C-alpha positions as CSV (number, residue, x, y, z in Angstrom):
1,M,136.8,17.9,11.5
2,A,137.5,20.5,14.1
3,S,138.2,19.4,17.6
4,I,137.0,20.7,21.0
5,S,140.5,21.7,22.0
6,R,142.5,23.6,19.4
7,G,145.6,23.8,21.6
8,Q,148.3,26.4,21.4
9,P,150.7,27.2,18.6
10,P,154.2,25.6,18.8
11,G,156.6,27.7,20.8
12,S,154.0,29.1,23.2
13,A,154.5,28.9,27.0
14,I,152.2,25.9,27.2
15,Y,154.7,23.7,25.3
16,Q,157.4,24.6,28.0
17,L,155.3,22.8,30.7
18,P,156.0,19.2,31.7
19,P,154.1,16.6,29.7
20,A,151.7,15.8,32.6
21,L,150.7,19.5,33.0
22,R,150.4,19.9,29.2
23,W,148.0,16.9,29.2
24,V,145.9,18.4,32.0
25,Y,145.8,21.7,30.1
26,D,145.0,20.3,26.7
27,Y,142.3,17.7,27.8
28,I,140.8,19.2,30.9
29,L,141.5,22.9,31.5
30,F,141.3,24.2,28.0
31,P,138.0,22.5,27.0
32,I,136.4,23.4,30.4
33,G,137.5,27.0,29.8
34,Q,135.8,26.9,26.4
35,M,132.6,25.7,27.9
36,I,132.7,28.4,30.6
37,L,133.4,31.1,28.0
38,F,130.5,30.0,25.8
39,I,128.1,29.9,28.8
40,V,129.2,33.4,30.1
41,A,129.2,35.0,26.6
42,A,125.7,33.6,25.8
43,S,124.3,34.5,29.2
44,V,125.6,38.0,29.1
45,V,124.2,38.7,25.6
46,L,120.8,37.1,26.4
47,T,120.6,39.0,29.7
48,L,121.3,42.3,27.9
49,L,118.7,41.5,25.3
50,S,116.2,40.7,28.0
51,Y,116.7,44.0,29.8
52,L,116.5,45.8,26.5
53,L,113.1,44.2,26.0
54,A,112.1,45.2,29.5
55,F,113.2,48.8,28.6
56,L,111.1,48.8,25.5
57,V,108.1,47.0,27.1
58,P,108.2,47.9,30.8
59,E,104.8,46.4,31.7
60,P,103.6,43.7,29.4
61,R,100.8,43.0,31.8
62,P,99.1,45.2,34.4
63,N,101.2,45.4,37.6
64,I,103.9,43.3,36.0
65,V,107.3,45.0,35.8
66,L,109.3,43.0,33.3
67,A,112.7,44.1,34.6
68,D,111.9,43.0,38.2
69,Q,110.6,39.6,36.9
70,I,113.8,39.1,34.8
71,S,116.0,39.9,37.8
72,R,114.1,37.5,40.0
73,Q,114.2,34.6,37.5
74,L,117.7,35.2,35.9
75,P,119.7,32.6,37.9
76,G,117.0,30.0,37.3
77,M,116.9,30.7,33.6
78,I,120.7,30.4,33.3
79,I,120.8,27.1,35.2
80,S,117.9,25.7,33.2
81,G,119.5,26.8,30.0
82,I,122.8,25.2,30.8
83,S,121.3,21.8,31.7
84,I,119.2,21.6,28.5
85,G,121.9,23.1,26.5
86,F,124.4,20.4,27.4
87,V,121.8,17.8,26.3
88,Y,121.4,19.5,23.0
89,A,125.2,19.6,22.6
90,M,125.6,15.9,23.3
91,I,122.9,15.0,20.7
92,A,124.4,17.6,18.2
93,L,127.8,15.9,18.5
94,G,126.2,12.7,17.0
95,Y,125.1,14.7,13.9
96,T,128.5,16.5,13.7
97,L,130.7,13.4,14.0
98,V,128.8,11.5,11.2
99,Y,128.7,14.6,9.0
100,G,132.4,15.3,9.5
101,V,133.3,11.9,8.2
102,L,130.6,11.1,5.6
103,K,129.2,14.6,4.8
104,F,125.8,13.0,5.6
105,I,123.0,14.0,8.0
106,N,121.9,11.0,10.0
107,F,118.3,12.0,10.7
108,A,117.8,8.7,12.5
109,H,120.0,10.0,15.3
110,S,117.0,11.5,17.1
111,E,115.6,8.0,17.5
112,I,119.0,6.7,18.7
113,F,118.6,9.3,21.4
114,M,115.1,8.0,22.1
115,V,116.3,4.4,22.4
116,G,118.9,5.6,24.9
117,S,116.2,7.2,27.0
118,V,114.0,4.0,26.8
119,V,117.0,1.7,27.7
120,G,117.7,3.9,30.7
121,F,114.1,3.6,31.8
122,E,114.0,-0.2,31.3
123,L,117.2,-0.6,33.4
124,M,116.0,1.6,36.3
125,R,112.5,0.1,36.1
126,R,113.7,-3.4,36.3
127,I,116.0,-2.6,39.3
128,A,113.0,-0.9,40.9
129,D,110.7,-3.9,40.3
130,S,113.3,-6.1,42.1
131,G,113.1,-3.8,45.1
132,A,116.8,-3.0,45.0
133,L,116.6,0.5,43.7
134,P,116.8,2.4,47.0
135,D,119.9,0.3,48.0
136,W,122.0,1.4,45.0
137,N,124.7,4.0,45.5
138,P,123.5,7.2,43.7
139,V,126.7,7.6,41.7
140,V,126.8,4.0,40.7
141,L,123.2,4.0,39.7
142,I,123.5,7.1,37.4
143,V,126.8,5.9,35.9
144,T,125.5,2.4,35.2
145,T,122.3,3.8,33.6
146,V,124.2,6.2,31.4
147,L,126.8,3.6,30.4
148,V,124.3,0.9,29.5
149,S,122.3,3.5,27.5
150,M,125.5,4.5,25.7
151,L,126.4,0.9,24.8
152,A,122.9,0.1,23.5
153,S,122.6,3.3,21.4
154,G,126.2,3.0,20.1
155,L,125.7,-0.6,19.0
156,L,122.4,0.4,17.4
157,A,124.0,3.2,15.5
158,V,126.7,0.7,14.2
159,L,124.0,-1.7,13.1
160,I,122.1,1.0,11.3
161,E,125.3,2.1,9.5
162,R,126.0,-1.4,8.4
163,I,122.5,-2.3,7.2
164,A,121.0,1.0,6.0
165,Y,123.9,3.3,5.1
166,R,127.0,1.3,4.0
167,P,125.3,-0.2,0.9
168,L,124.3,3.3,-0.2
169,R,127.6,4.9,0.4
170,G,128.2,5.6,-3.3
171,A,124.6,6.6,-4.0
172,P,123.4,10.2,-4.4
173,R,123.1,12.0,-1.1
174,L,119.3,12.0,-1.2
175,V,119.1,8.2,-1.1
176,P,120.8,7.7,2.3
177,L,118.8,10.6,3.6
178,I,115.5,8.9,2.7
179,S,116.9,5.7,4.2
180,A,117.6,7.6,7.5
181,I,114.1,8.9,7.6
182,G,112.8,5.3,7.1
183,I,115.0,4.0,9.9
184,S,113.7,6.8,12.1
185,F,110.1,5.7,11.6
186,F,111.0,2.0,11.9
187,L,112.7,2.6,15.3
188,I,109.7,4.6,16.6
189,D,107.3,1.8,15.7
190,L,109.6,-0.9,16.9
191,V,109.9,0.7,20.4
192,R,106.2,1.4,20.5
193,A,105.4,-2.2,19.7
194,G,107.9,-3.5,22.2
195,E,106.5,-1.4,25.0
196,A,102.9,-2.2,24.0
197,I,103.6,-5.9,24.3
198,T,105.6,-5.8,27.5
199,R,104.0,-2.9,29.4
200,N,100.8,-1.9,27.5
201,D,101.9,1.7,27.9
202,F,103.8,4.3,25.9
203,N,104.4,6.8,28.7
204,L,107.4,5.4,30.4
205,R,108.0,7.0,33.8
206,Y,111.4,6.7,35.4
207,P,111.0,5.4,39.0
208,T,112.5,8.6,40.5
209,D,109.8,8.7,43.1
210,Q,111.7,5.9,44.9
211,L,114.8,8.0,45.1
212,P,114.4,11.0,47.5
213,W,117.8,12.3,46.8
214,L,116.8,12.7,43.2
215,V,113.5,14.5,43.6
216,Q,114.2,16.9,46.5
217,S,115.1,20.3,45.2
218,I,118.2,22.1,46.4
219,P,117.8,25.8,47.4
220,L,120.5,28.0,46.1
221,Q,120.8,31.6,47.2
222,F,121.7,34.3,44.6
223,G,121.7,37.6,46.4
224,M,118.1,38.3,47.5
225,T,116.8,35.5,45.2
226,T,116.4,31.8,46.1
227,V,116.3,29.3,43.3
228,N,115.2,25.7,43.9
229,V,117.3,23.5,41.6
230,K,116.6,19.8,40.9
231,P,119.5,17.5,41.5
232,T,119.0,16.1,38.1
233,S,120.1,19.4,36.6
234,F,123.5,19.0,38.3
235,I,123.6,15.4,37.2
236,V,123.0,16.4,33.5
237,V,125.7,19.1,33.6
238,I,128.3,16.9,35.3
239,G,127.6,13.9,33.1
240,A,127.7,16.0,30.0
241,V,131.0,17.7,30.9
242,L,132.7,14.4,31.7
243,T,131.6,12.8,28.5
244,L,132.6,15.9,26.5
245,L,136.0,15.8,28.1
246,A,136.3,12.1,27.2
247,L,135.4,12.9,23.6
248,N,138.0,15.6,23.5
249,Y,140.7,13.2,24.6
250,F,139.5,10.5,22.3
251,V,139.5,12.7,19.2
252,N,142.7,14.6,19.9
253,G,144.8,12.2,22.1
254,T,144.3,8.7,20.7
255,K,145.3,6.8,17.6
256,L,141.7,6.0,16.7
257,G,140.8,9.7,17.1
258,R,143.6,10.6,14.6
259,G,142.2,7.9,12.3
260,I,138.7,9.6,12.5
261,R,140.2,13.0,11.7
262,A,142.2,11.5,8.8
263,V,139.2,9.8,7.3
264,S,137.1,13.0,7.7
265,Q,139.7,14.9,5.6
266,D,140.3,12.3,2.8
267,Q,139.0,8.8,2.8
268,T,141.1,7.7,-0.2
269,T,144.4,8.9,1.2
270,A,143.6,7.5,4.6
271,A,142.9,4.1,3.1
272,L,146.2,4.3,1.1
273,M,148.0,5.0,4.4
274,G,146.7,1.8,5.9
275,I,143.6,3.0,7.8
276,N,140.6,0.7,7.8
277,V,138.0,3.2,6.6
278,N,135.0,1.0,7.2
279,L,136.2,0.3,10.8
280,I,136.7,4.1,11.4
281,I,133.3,4.9,10.0
282,S,131.6,2.3,12.2
283,L,133.6,3.6,15.2
284,T,132.4,7.1,14.4
285,F,128.8,5.9,14.4
286,F,129.3,4.1,17.6
287,V,130.8,7.2,19.4
288,G,128.0,9.4,18.0
289,G,125.3,6.9,18.9
290,A,126.8,6.5,22.4
291,F,126.6,10.3,22.9
292,G,123.0,10.2,21.8
293,G,122.3,7.4,24.3
294,A,124.0,9.2,27.1
295,A,122.0,12.3,26.3
296,G,118.8,10.2,26.2
297,A,119.4,8.7,29.7
298,L,120.3,12.0,31.2
299,F,117.3,13.6,29.6
300,G,115.0,10.8,30.9
301,I,116.3,11.1,34.4
302,N,115.8,14.9,34.2
303,V,112.3,15.0,32.8
304,G,111.1,11.8,34.4
305,T,108.8,10.5,31.5
306,V,109.8,9.4,28.0
307,T,107.8,8.0,25.0
308,P,108.7,6.4,21.7
309,Y,108.2,9.9,20.2
310,V,110.4,11.8,22.6
311,G,113.3,12.1,20.2
312,F,111.8,14.2,17.5
313,I,111.8,17.7,19.1
314,P,115.2,17.4,20.9
315,G,116.6,15.8,17.8
316,I,115.5,18.7,15.6
317,K,116.7,21.3,18.1
318,A,120.1,19.5,18.4
319,F,120.3,19.6,14.6
320,T,119.6,23.3,14.8
321,A,122.4,23.6,17.4
322,A,124.8,21.7,15.1
323,V,124.0,24.0,12.2
324,L,124.2,27.0,14.5
325,G,127.7,26.2,15.6
326,G,128.9,24.8,12.2
327,I,127.9,21.3,11.1
328,G,131.0,19.1,11.2
329,N,132.7,21.2,13.9
330,I,132.8,19.6,17.3
331,T,133.4,22.9,19.1
332,G,130.6,24.4,17.1
333,A,128.2,21.6,18.3
334,L,129.1,22.5,21.9
335,L,128.6,26.2,21.3
336,G,125.4,25.7,19.4
337,G,123.9,23.4,22.0
338,L,124.7,25.7,24.9
339,T,123.5,28.8,23.0
340,L,120.2,27.2,21.9
341,G,119.6,25.9,25.4
342,L,120.1,29.3,27.0
343,V,118.0,31.0,24.3
344,E,115.1,28.5,25.0
345,A,115.4,29.1,28.8
346,F,115.4,32.9,28.4
347,L,112.4,32.8,26.1
348,N,110.5,30.5,28.5
349,G,111.2,33.0,31.3
350,V,110.2,36.1,29.3
351,L,107.4,35.2,26.9
352,V,105.2,34.0,29.7
353,Y,104.5,37.7,30.6
354,F,103.2,38.5,27.1
355,P,99.6,37.6,26.8
356,A,99.6,37.4,23.0
357,L,102.6,35.1,22.9
358,G,103.3,32.9,25.9
359,Q,105.7,29.9,26.2
360,R,104.1,28.0,23.3
361,Y,106.0,30.4,21.0
362,T,109.4,29.4,22.4
363,D,110.0,26.7,19.7
364,I,109.0,29.2,16.9
365,F,111.7,31.7,18.1
366,A,114.2,28.9,18.6
367,F,113.7,27.5,15.1
368,S,113.9,31.0,13.7
369,V,117.5,30.9,14.7
370,L,118.0,28.0,12.2
371,I,116.4,30.0,9.4
372,L,118.5,33.1,10.1
373,I,121.7,31.0,10.2
374,L,120.9,29.3,6.9
375,I,120.2,32.6,5.3
376,F,123.1,34.8,6.6
377,R,125.8,32.3,7.6
378,P,125.1,28.8,6.2
379,S,128.5,27.5,7.5
380,G,127.5,28.3,11.1
381,L,129.2,30.5,13.8
382,L,132.4,28.4,13.8
383,G,132.1,26.6,10.5
384,E,134.2,27.2,7.4
385,R,132.9,27.3,3.9
386,V,134.2,24.3,2.0
387,D,134.1,24.3,-1.8
388,E,133.4,20.9,-3.4
389,K,135.8,19.7,-6.1
390,V,134.3,19.3,-9.5
């Protein structure tokens, strides 16, 4: 299983630094540098492609100059793409972690994401019903909501692994896949039934209207262009970056992280060396589920309304992101999520000016990426082809 931070080869200048500075470089500076590199590279490529399209089709509609519209919307498209890209990356990490250890796609992960968004709603809704929501410190409120959602989704993922997957560990791969799909439908119906009994409503709206600091847009000036950005976009990016840094440290800098990497390489050898394989697998599911829960809470805060069906489309797109980057590769999940988020944002900004297409074709183009990757590079952008032993 590849890590977010690959580090530097022994003997490089980094290894001459004091241990404290090396820690800062390995677990903070280097992974943040990777994120910035991915964002800049994807933004530059997509910007060039957008202007190329504007050159080929200068006026898709009467009196609409596509190049001018792209220049005007470019900062907003990049910001929107980064925020949704980090959400996709966090969900994709759940697929990648489980696949890296068990070589199994947990298709119930999209519903674990959904449960995280619903738990976040329930927490904020209950605080709002008590009348105490405006009194909460903004940072404490967001952190508490995300942590509670992470805990709930992580424990749910462990429970699913113990009940639905562990008894099928030696079965053909199609069997646990069918079990995952069954768990997915079960969770949707369970949440729908619970909300129908308690609230008689499936459209769960976060009480953001009681939080002026969360709904008032922040104007940002980019040259001659002013972009109004929702505070939730910054919350999503900051929350995602912090959790990704925590995952980087956990996988690369802790004993349990080394155990996960050992089990992902060879379960039998890891067990012979004293590693509790079942515990490590449960821990992997917990971490992956916790990331799904964090993404669900941040997604809910950003969009404002969630339903028991909200996990399907983001889950499929996150799976696409994981395959795009290289399934089983943590760095690839980050790259794939950011790339897919930016692709979606640019398509939303450009396709609206084409009468025959429009924004409804955004998902078609986004999922076309998955088809092209599976055809021309099945291992993904950063994945490596692994030959199975006979």
